[in-house]
C-alpha positions in Angstrom: 0.0 0.0 0.0 0.9 3.5 -0.4 1.5 2.4 1.5 1.5 6.9 3.2 0.3 9.2 6.5 -0.8 12.7 7.3 0.4 14.2 10.7 -0.4 17.9 10.8 1.3 19.8 13.6 -0.7 22.1 15.8 0.2 25.2 17.7 0.8 25.3 21.5 -2.5 27.1 22.0 -4.3 24.2 20.5 -2.3 21.8 22.5 -3.4 23.5 25.7 -7.0 23.4 24.7 -6.8 19.6 24.0 -5.8 18.6 27.5 -7.3 15.1 27.1 -4.9 14.3 24.3 -1.8 16.1 25.6 0.3 12.9 25.6 -0.5 12.1 22.0 0.1 15.7 20.7 3.4 15.9 22.6 4.7 12.8 20.9 3.5 14.1 17.5 5.1 17.5 17.9 8.3 16.0 19.4 8.5 13.3 16.7 8.1 15.8 13.9 10.6 18.2 15.3 13.1 15.4 15.6 12.6 14.6 11.9 13.0 18.3 10.9 16.1 18.7 13.0 17.8 15.9 11.0 16.9 17.5 7.6 19.8 18.9 5.5 19.4 20.5 2.1 20.0 18.0 -0.6 22.6 20.3 -2.3 24.5 20.4 0.9 24.3 16.6 1.3 25.6 16.3 -2.3 28.6 18.5 -1.5 29.7 16.1 1.3 32.7 14.0 -0.1 31.9 11.2 2.4 28.5 10.5 0.9 28.1 7.1 -0.5 27.9 6.7 -4.3 24.5 5.0 -4.0 23.0 7.7 -1.8 24.5 10.4 -4.0 22.9 8.9 -7.1 19.5 8.6 -5.4 19.6 12.2 -4.1 20.4 13.5 -7.6 17.5 11.6 -9.0 15.2 13.0 -6.2 16.1 16.5 -7.4 15.0 15.6 -10.9 11.8 14.0 -9.7 11.0 17.0 -7.5 11.6 19.4 -10.3 9.5 17.3 -12.6 6.6 17.3 -10.1 6.2 21.0 -10.2 7.2 21.5 -13.9 5.2 18.7 -15.4 2.5 17.8 -12.8 1.6 21.3 -11.6 2.4 20.2 -8.0 3.5 22.9 -5.5 6.9 24.4 -6.1 8.2 24.9 -2.5 10.8 23.6 -0.1 9.1 20.2 0.5 11.3 17.2 -0.5 14.3 19.4 -1.2 16.1 18.3 1.9 17.1 14.9 3.3 16.8 13.4 6.8 18.5 10.2 7.9 16.4 8.3 10.4 17.6 5.4 12.5 14.5 3.2 11.9 12.6 1.4 9.2 9.6 3.7 9.2 9.0 7.3 10.2 5.6 6.5 11.7 3.3 3.7 12.6 -0.3 4.0 11.8 -3.0 2.4 14.0 -6.3 1.5 12.3 -9.2 0.3 14.3 -12.7 -1.0 13.5 -15.6 -2.4 15.5 -15.9 -6.2 15.8 -18.8 -6.3 13.3 -18.1 -3.3 11.0 -15.6 -2.5 8.2 -15.7 1.2 8.9 -12.6 2.7 10.4 -12.8 4.3 13.8 -11.9 8.0 13.4 -9.6 10.1 15.5 -10.3 13.9 15.4 -7.8 16.7 15.5 -8.1 20.5 15.5 -6.4 21.1 12.1 -6.6 17.8 10.2 -10.2 17.1 11.2 -11.3 13.4 11.6 -9.0 10.8 10.1 -9.4 7.0 9.9 -6.2 6.2 11.8 -3.8 7.5 14.4 0.0 7.9 13.8 2.8 7.4 16.2 6.5 8.2 15.8 7.5 5.3 18.1 6.4 1.7 17.3 6.1 0.9 21.0 3.6 3.7 21.5 1.6 2.6 18.5 1.5 -1.0 19.8 0.5 0.1 23.2 -2.4 2.2 21.8 -3.4 -0.8 19.6 -3.5 -3.0 22.7 -5.8 -0.6 24.5 -8.2 -0.6 21.6 -8.1 -4.4 21.4 -9.0 -4.5 25.1 -12.1 -2.5 24.3 -13.1 -5.1 21.7 -11.9 -3.4 18.5 -10.2 -5.1 15.6 -6.8 -3.4 15.2 -4.1 -3.2 12.4 -0.7 -1.4 12.9 1.2 -0.5 9.7 4.6 1.1 9.4 4.6 4.1 7.0 7.7 5.5 5.2 6.6 9.1 4.6 4.0 11.8 5.6 2.9 15.2 4.6 2.3 18.3 6.8 0.0 19.7 4.0 2.4 22.5 3.3 2.6 23.8 6.8 6.3 22.7 6.9 8.9 21.8 4.3 8.8 18.0 4.5 12.1 16.3 3.9 12.9 13.2 1.9 13.6 10.4 4.4 16.0 7.5 4.6 12.9 5.3 5.1 12.1 5.5 1.4 15.2 6.9 -0.4 16.3 3.4 -1.4 13.0 2.5 -3.1 13.1 1.7 -6.8 13.0 4.9 -8.9 9.4 4.6 -10.0 8.3 3.9 -6.4 10.3 6.9 -5.1 8.7 9.2 -7.6 5.3 7.8 -6.9 5.6 8.5 -3.2 6.9 12.1 -3.6 4.0 12.8 -6.1 1.5 11.4 -3.6 2.7 13.5 -0.7 2.8 16.7 -2.7 -0.7 16.0 -3.9 -2.0 16.5 -0.4 -0.7 20.1 -0.6 -3.0 20.7 -3.6 -6.3 19.4 -2.2 -7.1 18.4 1.4 -10.6 18.0 2.8 -10.7 18.2 6.6 -12.4 15.1 7.9 -12.5 13.0 4.7 -9.5 10.7 4.7 -10.8 8.4 2.0 -11.3 11.3 -0.4 -7.8 12.7 0.4 -5.9 9.5 0.0 -7.8 8.3 -3.1 -7.0 11.7 -4.8 -3.3 11.4 -3.9 -3.1 7.9 -5.2 -4.7 8.9 -8.5 -2.1 11.7 -8.8 0.8 9.5 -7.9 -0.3 6.9 -10.5 -0.7 9.6 -13.3 2.6 11.1 -12.2 4.6 7.9 -12.2 3.3 6.9 -15.7 4.4 10.3 -17.0 7.8 10.1 -15.3 8.5 6.7 -16.6 7.3 7.6 -20.1 9.9 10.5 -20.1 12.8 9.1 -18.2 12.2 5.4 -17.5 13.9 2.5 -19.2 11.9 -0.2 -20.8 12.7 -2.5 -17.9 11.6 0.1 -15.3 8.3 0.6 -17.2 7.7 -3.1 -17.4 8.5 -3.7 -13.7 6.2 -0.9 -12.7 3.3 -2.1 -14.8 3.7 -5.6 -13.3 3.7 -4.3 -9.7 0.7 -2.0 -10.4 -1.2 -5.0 -11.9 -0.5 -7.0 -8.7 -1.6 -4.1 -6.5 -4.8 -3.8 -8.4 -5.5 -7.6 -8.1 -4.7 -7.5 -4.4 -6.9 -4.5 -3.7 -9.7 -5.9 -5.7 -9.5 -9.1 -3.6 -9.5 -7.2 -0.3 -12.3 -4.9 -1.3 -14.4 -7.8 -2.5 -14.2 -9.4 0.9 -14.8 -6.1 2.6 -18.2 -6.0 0.8 -18.9 -9.6 1.7 -18.2 -9.0 5.3 -20.1 -5.8 5.4 -23.2 -7.6 4.0 -22.7 -10.4 6.5 -22.6 -8.1 9.5 -25.9 -6.5 8.5 -27.7 -9.9 8.7 -30.0 -10.4 11.7 -27.8 -13.2 13.2 -26.8 -13.9 16.8 -23.3 -12.9 17.9 -21.9 -16.4 17.8 -23.1 -17.0 14.3 -21.7 -13.7 13.2 -18.3 -14.5 14.6 -18.2 -17.9 12.9 -19.2 -16.4 9.6 -16.6 -13.6 10.1 -13.9 -16.3 10.7 -15.0 -18.3 7.7 -14.8 -15.3 5.3 -11.4 -14.1 6.5 -10.1 -17.7 6.1 -11.5 -17.8 2.6 -9.8 -14.4 1.8 -6.5 -15.8 2.9 -7.0 -18.9 0.7 -8.0 -16.7 -2.3 -4.9 -14.6 -1.7 -2.6 -17.6 -1.8 -4.2 -18.7 -5.1 -3.8 -15.2 -6.5 -0.2 -15.0 -5.3 0.6 -18.4 -7.0 0.4 -16.6 -10.3 2.9 -13.9 -9.4 6.1 -15.8 -10.1 7.2 -16.0 -6.5 6.4 -12.4 -5.6 5.2 -12.2 -2.0 5.2 -8.4 -1.3 1.8 -8.3 0.2 2.4 -11.1 2.8 3.4 -8.4 5.3 -0.1 -7.0 5.2 -1.4 -10.3 6.7 1.4 -10.6 9.2 -0.9 -9.5 12.0 -3.8 -11.6 10.9 -6.9 -10.6 8.9 -9.5 -8.4 10.5 -11.9 -5.5 9.9 -9.2 -2.9 10.6 -7.0 -4.3 7.8 -10.0 -4.0 5.4 -10.6 -0.4 6.5 -6.9 0.5 5.9 -7.0 -0.7 2.3 -10.3 1.0 1.6 -8.9 4.3 3.0 -6.4 4.5 0.2 -8.3 3.0 -2.7 -12.1 3.5 -2.6 -12.4 6.6 -4.9 -9.3 6.1 -7.1 -11.4 4.9 -10.1 -13.6 8.0 -9.8 -10.6 10.3 -9.8 -9.1 8.5 -12.8 -12.4 9.1 -14.6 -12.3 12.7 -13.6 -8.8 13.1 -14.9 -9.8 11.4 -18.2 -12.7 13.8 -18.5 -10.2 16.7 -18.2 -8.2 15.1 -21.1 -5.3 14.4 -18.8 -4.8 18.1 -18.1 -3.7 18.1 -14.4 -4.5 21.8 -13.6 -8.0 21.3 -14.9 -8.3 18.1 -13.0 -7.1 19.8 -9.7 -9.7 22.6 -10.3 -12.5 20.0 -10.6 -11.3 18.1 -7.5 -11.3 21.4 -5.6 -15.0 21.9 -6.7 -15.8 18.5 -5.2 -13.9 19.4 -2.1 -16.2 22.4 -1.5 -19.3 20.1 -1.4 -20.6 18.5 1.7 -19.5 14.9 2.2 -22.7 13.3 1.1 -22.9 15.4 -2.1 -19.2 14.8 -2.8 -19.6 11.0 -2.5 -22.7 11.0 -4.7 -20.7 12.8 -7.4 -17.8 10.4 -7.1 -20.1 7.4 -7.2 -21.7 8.8 -10.3 -18.3 8.8 -12.1 -17.9 5.1 -11.7 -21.5 3.9 -11.4 -20.9 2.6 -7.9 
């Protein structure tokens, strides 16, 4: 998954007003400040003779990707992703998704600036796991996923991070385009809209980058990976629909639990059959490493639900990204119900 997360920093005044969540906000502010303190301008990094050849090549490519983003994709031309921060961990954040025992809808956490979002992010894995355990104790299904990057929506100049710098070139470009897209359109309180839009932008951007600068091998590898992603997402969303329908049935709790277990077991079996045609690729195994539950389904839905609608909207703009962004901003100004009805109409859902 884009796999990606949005942590928006807040002022000290807001922090004082939100006394019931002081501990969470303190770790968010402290975590972000730690990341920022490690950021060094890419040009300065490149001037360091001790820099490894591999990292030097990657940072040079990042500069080209970043310029392409603003020049060719009409994404913001600012200080974001023009510096680099070395972190001493695999992920910058860990996202905690939760859903009720018999619902595929994510539990939302609400914040003063970002609004309500379908997850909660932590800069330390131990804190994320502790929060997840507290939710499990309350009876929620929980999924914890590490994320390599985040956006502060233009409030700060977000750096490129060591957590994703070594990705293959197309994946690196895709991620940068995704994060910059959040600075173009962001609807407070509508995570699925925001993430689906950013995924649509990243996909369009990656295709254009590869068409201009990619090798035939890179283009082929990207197409294969995207095809597998689509197949995986289709499988998960199919079972999300099946489980949602099952939960709505007037059954006793024991029956619902048995049916839930049966459907998740079937999903894993179908995934293994799907994977058998991928030539040994097992990149999505990690998604199931914590088991399958409603929170996992909610996390996948968050990033994919409206992507086909945004693709249709871009096609309707003849691929013109500024026109597409203008139309997305029109949707953003609608109330959520009207916005979702308009999006559903674009795909017939």
